[in-house]
VMD Tcl script that draws the C-alpha trace (Angstrom):
set ca {
  {0.00 0.00 0.00}
  {1.25 3.47 -0.86}
  {0.00 6.79 0.36}
  {0.75 10.37 1.21}
  {0.13 13.92 0.06}
  {0.48 14.88 -3.61}
  {3.11 17.61 -4.01}
  {4.91 19.28 -6.89}
  {8.71 19.35 -6.59}
  {11.04 22.13 -7.78}
  {11.40 20.43 -11.17}
  {7.64 20.39 -11.76}
  {7.19 16.67 -11.07}
  {4.59 15.09 -8.81}
  {5.78 13.47 -5.60}
  {3.99 11.54 -2.87}
  {5.70 11.44 0.51}
  {8.99 12.56 -1.04}
  {8.91 9.88 -3.77}
  {8.47 10.63 -7.49}
  {5.01 9.49 -8.56}
  {4.90 6.94 -11.37}
  {1.26 7.26 -12.35}
  {-0.51 4.46 -14.21}
  {-1.21 4.51 -17.95}
  {-4.14 6.75 -18.78}
  {-3.39 9.32 -16.07}
  {-3.72 12.99 -17.08}
  {-2.23 16.15 -15.60}
  {-4.41 19.21 -15.07}
  {-3.03 22.72 -14.68}
  {-6.21 24.50 -13.54}
  {-6.64 23.29 -10.90}
  {-3.21 21.72 -10.59}
  {-3.36 17.98 -10.04}
  {-3.66 14.62 -11.74}
  {-6.53 12.39 -12.79}
  {-5.74 8.74 -12.19}
  {-7.92 5.98 -13.68}
  {-9.85 4.30 -10.90}
  {-9.06 7.13 -8.46}
  {-10.36 10.28 -10.14}
  {-8.87 13.76 -9.79}
  {-6.33 14.39 -7.02}
  {-5.30 18.02 -6.51}
  {-1.86 19.07 -5.32}
  {-2.15 18.89 -1.53}
  {-4.67 16.05 -1.76}
  {-4.34 12.55 -0.36}
  {-3.07 9.71 -2.55}
  {-3.56 6.08 -1.56}
  {-3.72 2.71 -3.24}
  {-1.83 -0.43 -4.03}
  {1.70 -0.19 -5.35}
  {5.22 0.01 -4.02}
  {8.37 2.05 -3.48}
  {11.93 1.99 -4.84}
  {14.76 3.83 -3.09}
  {16.83 6.54 -4.77}
  {19.74 4.15 -5.37}
  {17.48 2.32 -7.80}
  {16.56 5.38 -9.89}
  {17.43 5.22 -13.57}
  {19.06 8.23 -15.23}
  {15.69 9.39 -16.56}
  {14.15 9.48 -13.10}
  {17.25 11.09 -11.61}
  {16.66 14.04 -13.97}
  {13.22 14.56 -12.37}
  {14.43 14.12 -8.80}
  {15.57 16.79 -6.37}
  {18.21 16.36 -3.64}
  {15.37 15.54 -1.23}
  {13.73 12.88 -3.43}
  {13.74 9.52 -1.64}
  {13.03 7.37 -4.70}
  {9.96 6.49 -6.76}
  {6.47 5.33 -5.86}
  {4.40 3.27 -8.28}
  {0.67 3.70 -7.76}
  {-1.50 0.84 -8.96}
  {-5.12 1.75 -8.18}
  {-6.30 -1.68 -9.32}
  {-4.12 -3.58 -6.85}
  {-5.86 -4.85 -3.73}
  {-5.20 -2.65 -0.72}
  {-4.04 -4.28 2.48}
  {-4.87 -2.75 5.85}
}
mol new
graphics top color blue
foreach p $ca { graphics top sphere $p radius 0.5 }
foreach p [lrange $ca 0 end-1] q [lrange $ca 1 end] { graphics top cylinder $p $q radius 0.2 }
display resetview
C-alpha cells in the first residue's frame, strides 16, 4: 500500500511522501486546478491525499531518466496501482 500527500517538486514533477510518482497509464495532468486524474481514483489536486496499491523503490534504484526529475530531497519512486488490492 502506498499513500501520502500529492506535491509538486522544484522540477515540476509530482511526488507523494517525497517519492516521485509513477502514475498508471491513462493518467492525465491538469493545470487549472493543478493535479492529476488517475484511472480508478479520479482527480487528485496538489495537496490532496493519494492512496492505493503499489510500491516504493529507493533513490539508489533510480534510472538516469528518473534522476533528472528528482531533487536532492527525493527519496526514490512510488508506483501507484489503483487496481491492486489494498491491504490494511
